[in-house]
C-alpha positions as CSV (number, residue, x, y, z in Angstrom):
1,X,-32.0,41.3,-33.2
2,X,-29.4,40.1,-30.7
3,X,-30.2,37.4,-28.1
4,X,-30.6,39.7,-25.1
5,X,-33.0,42.0,-26.9
6,X,-35.0,39.1,-28.2
7,X,-35.3,37.7,-24.7
8,X,-36.3,41.1,-23.3
9,X,-39.0,41.4,-26.0
10,X,-40.4,38.0,-25.1
11,X,-40.5,38.9,-21.5
12,X,-42.4,42.1,-22.3
13,X,-44.9,40.4,-24.6
14,X,-45.6,37.6,-22.1
15,X,-46.0,39.8,-19.0
16,X,-48.3,42.4,-20.7
17,X,-50.8,39.7,-21.8
18,X,-53.4,38.5,-19.3
19,X,-55.7,35.9,-20.7
20,X,-57.6,35.1,-17.6
21,X,-57.1,34.4,-13.9
22,X,-55.0,31.3,-14.8
23,X,-52.2,33.3,-16.5
24,X,-51.6,35.5,-13.5
25,X,-49.5,32.7,-12.1
26,X,-46.7,33.4,-14.5
27,X,-47.7,36.6,-16.2
28,X,-47.3,39.8,-14.3
29,X,-45.3,43.0,-15.1
30,X,-41.8,42.7,-13.8
31,X,-38.5,44.3,-14.9
32,X,-37.4,42.4,-18.1
33,X,-33.7,42.9,-17.2
34,X,-34.1,40.8,-14.1
35,X,-35.6,37.9,-16.0
36,X,-33.1,37.9,-18.9
37,X,-29.9,38.5,-17.0
38,X,-30.0,37.3,-13.4
39,X,-32.8,34.7,-13.1
40,X,-32.2,33.3,-16.6
41,X,-28.6,32.6,-15.9
42,X,-29.4,30.9,-12.6
43,X,-32.2,28.8,-14.1
44,X,-29.9,27.7,-16.9
45,X,-27.2,26.7,-14.4
46,X,-29.8,24.8,-12.4
47,X,-30.9,23.0,-15.5
48,X,-27.3,22.1,-16.4
49,X,-26.8,20.6,-12.9
50,X,-30.0,18.6,-13.4
51,X,-28.6,17.4,-16.8
52,X,-25.4,16.2,-15.1
53,X,-27.5,14.4,-12.4
54,X,-29.7,12.9,-15.1
55,X,-26.8,11.3,-16.9
56,X,-25.8,9.7,-13.6
57,X,-29.4,8.5,-13.1
58,X,-29.4,6.9,-16.5
59,X,-26.8,4.4,-15.2
60,X,-29.2,3.3,-12.3
61,X,-31.0,0.1,-12.8
62,X,-34.7,-0.5,-12.3
63,X,-34.2,-1.9,-8.8
64,X,-32.4,1.2,-7.6
65,X,-35.0,3.5,-9.0
66,X,-37.8,1.5,-7.5
67,X,-36.2,1.5,-4.1
68,X,-35.9,5.3,-4.3
69,X,-39.6,5.6,-5.2
70,X,-40.7,3.3,-2.4
71,X,-38.6,5.3,0.1
72,X,-40.2,8.5,-1.1
73,X,-43.7,7.1,-0.8
74,X,-43.0,5.9,2.8
75,X,-41.5,9.3,3.7
76,X,-44.5,11.2,2.3
77,X,-46.8,9.2,4.5
78,X,-44.5,9.7,7.5
79,X,-44.5,13.4,6.9
80,X,-48.1,13.7,5.8
81,X,-49.2,15.8,8.8
82,X,-46.4,18.3,8.2
83,X,-47.3,18.6,4.5
84,X,-51.0,19.0,5.4
85,X,-50.1,21.8,7.8
86,X,-48.1,23.6,5.1
87,X,-51.0,23.1,2.8
88,X,-53.4,24.7,5.3
89,X,-51.4,28.0,5.1
90,X,-51.7,27.9,1.3
91,X,-55.4,27.0,1.4
92,X,-56.1,29.8,3.9
93,X,-54.2,32.4,1.8
94,X,-56.0,31.2,-1.4
95,X,-59.4,31.6,0.3
96,X,-58.5,35.1,1.5
97,X,-57.5,36.0,-2.1
98,X,-60.8,34.8,-3.5
99,X,-59.8,31.6,-5.3
100,X,-62.8,29.8,-6.7
101,X,-64.1,26.5,-5.5
102,X,-62.7,24.4,-8.3
103,X,-59.2,25.6,-7.8
104,X,-59.4,25.4,-4.0
105,X,-60.4,21.7,-4.5
106,X,-57.2,21.1,-6.5
107,X,-55.1,23.0,-4.0
108,X,-56.4,21.1,-1.0
109,X,-53.9,18.4,0.1
110,X,-55.1,16.5,3.1
111,X,-53.5,13.5,4.8
112,X,-55.9,11.3,2.9
113,X,-54.9,12.8,-0.4
114,X,-51.3,12.6,0.5
115,X,-51.6,8.9,1.2
116,X,-53.5,8.4,-2.0
117,X,-50.7,10.2,-3.9
118,X,-48.0,8.2,-2.1
119,X,-49.8,5.0,-3.2
120,X,-49.5,6.3,-6.8
121,X,-45.7,6.5,-6.3
122,X,-45.7,2.9,-5.2
123,X,-47.8,2.0,-8.3
124,X,-45.2,3.7,-10.5
125,X,-42.5,1.7,-8.8
126,X,-44.4,-1.5,-9.7
127,X,-44.6,-0.6,-13.4
128,X,-42.2,-1.9,-15.9
129,X,-39.3,0.4,-16.6
130,X,-39.6,1.7,-20.1
131,X,-35.9,2.7,-20.5
132,X,-34.1,0.3,-22.8
133,X,-37.3,-1.3,-24.2
134,X,-36.8,-2.3,-27.8
135,X,-39.6,-0.8,-29.9
136,X,-38.6,-2.5,-33.1
137,X,-35.6,-3.9,-34.8
138,X,-34.4,-5.8,-37.8
139,X,-31.3,-7.2,-39.5
140,X,-30.4,-5.5,-42.8
141,X,-29.3,-7.5,-45.8
142,X,-25.7,-6.5,-45.2
143,X,-25.9,-8.1,-41.7
144,X,-26.1,-4.9,-39.7
145,X,-28.5,-5.3,-36.8
146,X,-30.8,-2.3,-35.9
147,X,-32.7,-1.7,-32.7
148,X,-34.9,1.3,-31.8
149,X,-34.9,1.6,-28.0
150,X,-36.6,3.9,-25.5
151,X,-34.4,6.5,-23.7
152,X,-35.2,9.3,-21.3
153,X,-36.1,12.8,-22.6
154,X,-33.5,14.4,-20.3
155,X,-34.4,17.5,-18.3
156,X,-38.2,18.0,-18.1
157,X,-39.6,21.4,-17.1
158,X,-43.1,21.5,-15.6
159,X,-45.1,24.7,-15.1
160,X,-48.3,24.2,-13.2
161,X,-50.4,25.8,-10.5
162,X,-52.3,25.0,-7.3
163,X,-51.8,21.3,-7.7
164,X,-49.5,19.9,-5.1
165,X,-50.2,16.3,-6.1
166,X,-48.6,17.1,-9.4
167,X,-45.3,17.8,-7.6
168,X,-45.2,14.2,-6.4
169,X,-46.7,12.5,-9.5
170,X,-44.2,14.3,-11.8
171,X,-41.2,13.6,-9.6
172,X,-42.1,9.9,-9.5
173,X,-42.7,9.5,-13.2
174,X,-39.5,11.4,-14.1
175,X,-37.3,9.5,-11.7
176,X,-38.6,6.1,-12.9
177,X,-38.2,7.0,-16.5
178,X,-34.6,8.3,-16.0
179,X,-35.4,12.0,-16.3
180,X,-34.5,15.0,-14.2
181,X,-37.3,17.6,-13.6
182,X,-37.5,21.3,-12.8
183,X,-40.7,22.5,-11.3
184,X,-42.6,25.8,-11.2
185,X,-45.6,25.0,-9.0
186,X,-46.9,28.6,-8.5
187,X,-47.4,30.9,-5.6
188,X,-50.7,29.4,-4.5
189,X,-49.1,26.1,-3.4
190,X,-45.8,27.5,-2.4
191,X,-45.6,26.2,1.2
192,X,-47.0,22.8,0.3
193,X,-44.5,22.3,-2.5
194,X,-41.6,23.4,-0.3
195,X,-42.6,20.7,2.3
196,X,-43.0,18.0,-0.4
197,X,-39.7,18.8,-2.1
198,X,-37.9,18.9,1.3
199,X,-39.1,15.3,1.9
200,X,-38.1,14.1,-1.5
201,X,-34.6,15.8,-1.3
202,X,-33.9,14.1,2.0
203,X,-34.8,10.7,0.7
204,X,-32.7,11.1,-2.4
205,X,-29.7,12.0,-0.3
206,X,-30.2,9.0,1.9
207,X,-30.5,6.8,-1.2
208,X,-27.4,8.2,-2.8
209,X,-29.0,10.2,-5.6
210,X,-28.3,13.8,-6.5
211,X,-31.0,16.2,-5.3
212,X,-30.6,18.2,-8.5
213,X,-32.8,15.5,-10.1
214,X,-35.9,17.1,-8.6
215,X,-35.7,20.9,-8.1
216,X,-37.9,24.0,-8.2
217,X,-37.7,27.5,-9.6
218,X,-40.4,28.8,-7.2
219,X,-37.7,30.8,-5.4
220,X,-37.5,33.1,-8.4
221,X,-41.3,33.7,-8.6
222,X,-42.9,34.3,-11.9
223,X,-39.5,35.2,-13.4
224,X,-38.5,31.5,-13.0
225,X,-41.3,30.4,-15.3
226,X,-40.2,32.9,-17.9
227,X,-36.6,31.8,-17.7
228,X,-37.7,28.1,-18.1
229,X,-39.6,29.1,-21.2
230,X,-36.4,30.5,-22.8
231,X,-33.9,27.9,-21.6
232,X,-33.6,26.1,-24.9
233,X,-30.6,23.9,-24.9
234,X,-30.7,23.5,-21.1
235,X,-34.3,22.2,-20.6
236,X,-35.2,19.5,-23.2
237,X,-39.0,19.7,-23.0
238,X,-41.5,21.9,-21.2
239,X,-45.0,20.8,-20.0
240,X,-47.6,23.3,-18.9
241,X,-50.5,22.0,-16.8
242,X,-53.3,24.3,-15.7
243,X,-55.9,26.6,-17.2
244,X,-56.3,27.4,-20.8
245,X,-54.7,30.8,-20.4
246,X,-51.5,29.4,-18.8
247,X,-51.1,26.7,-21.4
248,X,-51.7,29.1,-24.3
249,X,-49.1,31.5,-23.0
250,X,-46.5,28.8,-22.5
251,X,-47.2,27.4,-26.0
252,X,-47.0,30.9,-27.6
253,X,-43.9,32.1,-25.8
254,X,-41.7,29.1,-25.1
255,X,-38.5,28.6,-27.0
256,X,-38.2,25.2,-25.4
257,X,-40.2,22.4,-27.1
258,X,-43.6,22.1,-25.4
259,X,-45.8,19.1,-24.9
260,X,-49.2,20.7,-24.7
261,X,-51.7,19.5,-22.1
262,X,-55.2,20.7,-22.8
263,X,-57.9,22.3,-20.8
264,X,-61.0,20.1,-20.7
265,X,-64.2,21.3,-22.4
266,X,-65.5,17.8,-21.9
267,X,-68.8,16.6,-23.6
268,X,-71.2,13.8,-22.9
269,X,-73.6,12.8,-25.7
270,X,-76.8,11.0,-24.8
271,X,-77.8,8.9,-27.8
272,X,-81.4,8.0,-28.6
273,X,-80.6,4.4,-27.7
274,X,-79.2,5.3,-24.2
275,X,-80.1,3.1,-21.2
276,X,-82.0,5.5,-18.9
277,X,-80.6,3.8,-15.8
278,X,-77.1,4.7,-16.8
279,X,-77.7,8.3,-17.7
280,X,-78.0,10.1,-14.4
281,X,-75.3,8.3,-12.5
282,X,-72.8,8.9,-15.2
283,X,-73.6,12.6,-15.6
284,X,-73.7,13.3,-11.9
285,X,-70.4,11.6,-11.4
286,X,-68.7,13.2,-14.4
287,X,-69.9,16.7,-13.4
288,X,-69.8,16.7,-9.6
289,X,-67.3,14.1,-8.3
290,X,-64.6,16.8,-8.6
291,X,-65.6,19.9,-10.5
292,X,-62.2,21.6,-10.6
293,X,-60.4,19.0,-12.8
294,X,-59.9,18.8,-16.5
295,X,-61.8,15.6,-17.0
296,X,-65.0,16.8,-15.3
297,X,-68.0,17.1,-17.8
298,X,-68.7,20.6,-18.9
299,X,-71.3,20.0,-21.7
300,X,-74.2,17.7,-22.2
301,X,-75.7,17.0,-25.6
302,X,-78.9,15.0,-25.8
303,X,-80.8,13.5,-28.7
304,X,-84.1,15.2,-29.3
305,X,-86.1,11.9,-29.2
306,X,-85.1,11.2,-25.5
307,X,-84.8,14.8,-24.3
308,X,-88.3,15.2,-22.9
309,X,-88.1,11.9,-21.0
310,X,-84.6,12.2,-19.6
311,X,-83.9,15.9,-19.0
312,X,-86.2,16.4,-16.0
313,X,-84.4,13.6,-14.1
314,X,-81.0,15.0,-15.1
315,X,-82.0,18.5,-14.0
316,X,-83.4,17.2,-10.7
317,X,-80.1,15.4,-10.0
318,X,-77.9,18.3,-11.0
319,X,-79.9,20.7,-9.0
320,X,-79.5,18.5,-5.9
321,X,-75.8,18.9,-6.3
322,X,-75.9,22.7,-6.7
323,X,-75.1,22.8,-10.4
324,X,-76.1,25.8,-12.5
325,X,-77.5,24.8,-15.9
326,X,-76.8,26.8,-19.0
327,X,-79.5,25.6,-21.4
328,X,-80.3,26.1,-25.0
329,X,-83.8,27.2,-25.8
330,X,-85.3,23.7,-26.4
331,X,-83.8,22.2,-23.2
332,X,-84.6,25.4,-21.2
333,X,-88.3,24.9,-22.1
334,X,-88.4,21.3,-21.1
335,X,-86.6,21.7,-17.8
336,X,-88.5,24.8,-16.6
337,X,-91.8,23.2,-17.5
338,X,-91.5,20.6,-14.7
339,X,-91.1,23.0,-11.8
340,X,-87.9,21.9,-10.0
341,X,-87.4,23.5,-6.6
342,X,-84.1,25.3,-6.3
343,X,-83.4,25.1,-10.0
344,X,-80.6,27.4,-11.2
345,X,-80.9,27.7,-14.9
346,X,-80.0,30.4,-17.4
347,X,-80.1,30.6,-21.2
348,X,-76.9,29.4,-22.9
349,X,-74.9,31.8,-25.0
350,X,-72.3,31.1,-27.7
351,X,-69.5,31.7,-25.2
352,X,-70.9,28.9,-23.0
353,X,-70.2,26.2,-25.6
354,X,-66.5,27.3,-25.5
355,X,-66.2,27.6,-21.8
356,X,-64.4,25.2,-19.4
357,X,-66.3,26.0,-16.2
358,X,-64.3,24.1,-13.6
359,X,-67.2,24.8,-11.3
360,X,-70.7,23.7,-10.5
361,X,-72.0,24.6,-13.9
362,X,-72.9,22.7,-17.1
363,X,-74.1,23.5,-20.6
364,X,-77.0,21.5,-22.1
365,X,-78.0,21.4,-25.7
366,X,-80.6,19.3,-27.6
367,X,-79.4,17.9,-30.9
368,X,-81.3,16.5,-33.8
369,X,-78.9,13.7,-34.7
370,X,-75.6,12.1,-33.7
371,X,-73.8,13.8,-36.6
372,X,-74.9,17.1,-35.2
373,X,-73.6,16.1,-31.8
374,X,-70.2,15.1,-33.3
375,X,-70.0,18.3,-35.3
376,X,-70.7,20.3,-32.1
377,X,-68.0,18.4,-30.2
378,X,-65.4,18.7,-32.9
379,X,-66.0,22.4,-33.1
380,X,-66.0,23.4,-29.4
381,X,-64.1,20.6,-27.7
382,X,-60.5,21.1,-26.5
383,X,-59.7,17.6,-27.6
384,X,-59.5,16.1,-24.1
385,X,-62.3,13.6,-23.3
386,X,-65.7,13.0,-24.7
387,X,-68.3,10.3,-23.8
388,X,-71.3,8.6,-25.4
389,X,-74.1,6.9,-23.6
390,X,-75.6,4.5,-26.0
391,X,-76.7,0.8,-26.4
392,X,-76.3,0.8,-30.2
393,X,-72.9,-0.7,-31.1
394,X,-72.8,0.6,-34.6
395,X,-73.5,4.2,-33.4
396,X,-70.9,3.8,-30.7
397,X,-68.3,2.8,-33.3
398,X,-69.2,5.8,-35.5
399,X,-68.9,8.2,-32.5
400,X,-65.6,6.8,-31.3
401,X,-64.2,6.9,-34.8
402,X,-65.3,10.5,-35.7
403,X,-64.9,12.4,-32.4
404,X,-61.4,13.9,-32.6
405,X,-60.3,13.9,-28.9
406,X,-57.5,12.2,-27.0
407,X,-60.0,9.9,-25.0
408,X,-63.5,8.7,-25.8
409,X,-65.5,7.0,-23.1
410,X,-68.4,4.6,-23.9
411,X,-71.1,4.3,-21.2
412,X,-68.7,5.5,-18.5
413,X,-67.8,8.7,-16.6
414,X,-65.3,11.1,-18.1
415,X,-63.6,11.2,-14.7
416,X,-61.8,8.0,-15.6
417,X,-59.4,9.9,-17.9
418,X,-56.5,9.8,-15.5
419,X,-53.1,8.2,-15.4
420,X,-53.8,6.2,-12.3
421,X,-57.2,5.0,-13.6
422,X,-55.6,3.9,-16.9
423,X,-53.0,1.8,-15.0
424,X,-50.1,4.3,-15.6
425,X,-49.5,4.7,-11.9
426,X,-49.7,8.5,-12.2
427,X,-49.6,11.1,-15.0
428,X,-47.6,14.0,-16.1
429,X,-50.8,15.5,-17.6
430,X,-53.3,14.8,-20.4
431,X,-51.8,15.6,-23.7
432,X,-54.3,17.0,-26.3
433,X,-51.7,17.5,-29.1
434,X,-51.0,15.1,-31.9
435,X,-47.4,14.4,-31.3
436,X,-45.6,11.5,-29.7
437,X,-47.9,11.7,-26.6
438,X,-51.7,12.0,-26.6
439,X,-54.0,11.3,-23.7
440,X,-52.7,10.5,-20.2
441,X,-48.9,10.8,-20.1
442,X,-47.2,8.1,-18.1
443,X,-43.7,6.5,-18.2
444,X,-43.6,5.7,-21.9
445,X,-44.5,9.2,-22.8
446,X,-41.5,10.5,-20.8
447,X,-39.2,8.7,-23.2
448,X,-38.1,9.2,-26.8
449,X,-36.2,6.7,-28.9
450,X,-32.7,6.1,-30.0
451,X,-31.5,3.9,-32.9
452,X,-28.6,1.6,-32.2
453,X,-26.9,-0.1,-35.1
454,X,-24.6,-3.1,-34.5
455,X,-22.2,-3.8,-37.3
456,X,-19.3,-6.1,-38.1
457,X,-17.3,-3.7,-40.2
458,X,-19.9,-2.8,-42.9
459,X,-19.3,0.2,-45.1
460,X,-21.8,1.9,-47.4
461,X,-21.2,1.3,-51.1
């Protein structure tokens, strides 16, 4: 099969598969010829310009990069009202198109949220520059000195949806770590992203940096995402961030190496030794503080010895926040027996245990033991974040050791799984794969390494 036919087939396969509403951002029937011939060539040329700009950026020192980031943060705050107005257009359009509450919450970009995101850019500027850091080194018996140092990845591609804060976070992280970035932010946030990128481009020009360092393929629509997925040799790494369907399609169809960020089927396990005073605040915060994000709790497992005493208070609190409960038979019987006004509860199905709701819904199951809870989590979890509420140190250690997820919280809300909360300034996403990056991806995760050998004329015998 020649290259053009191979690319056309990939486009056909990708566009004809619709996994859920998330995939519609990049997967919709379009003429394969347009993708392979016209848009593909333009995206590759754009990536090559980004690579040239990235090589120039690699010569910039930390002070120059930090000054650029601080100028971007100031400009975002200065233009916050204009960005908010652009976002209002996207938000109104998304409402008219029936976007659900969780996605609308991610899309919303108010002045307050813009200012918070700008502070994240300042936080990134304040972090140590990972480029050039010596990871390890040694001197060989023949006198040759070896250093393994951090270097930028190169040109990073990002495919995401309805998350305008990601546009800023990713740009800041990539610039600080010496990378160029090409963005596909999706139709839903089109006006918002245009406004953000215009601000960033103006600042980069003022600071003497090539605007090709941060660019978008949104002008090509869905075909731009498909071209990015095939631009191997032009884009160095591709990061999808969004719903399970979008991520799965990028992983399945990309020829460019992918860092997989996972959806969040997030669990909280209430141990028999749990402090009752901690249970409700943690669960309510983890579920309702922001429902449309990947670190929001989706499932609650509770030890049978404390289920009868704790479930009524949990159900009251969740009901007060408008949460629908998907309950297994045992928890359904306990919760319905107490007569909670306004209770929205339905029997849980097998599909519920696999579902990331991203909405005011939660699954509840009673387990007979902690090993049963761990087995349930490792079977159904997407490997993002899990939590245990317990006062037994030994049991906590067993749980944290055996649960196979990127992040495990102990007596704390799952909402803390976040680059800014972890002191990374911002994040590219939450990696759930077992590669060089796992968990929140910050500056260090946007680098790879290079070996440098310093010799004095040595030759191999």
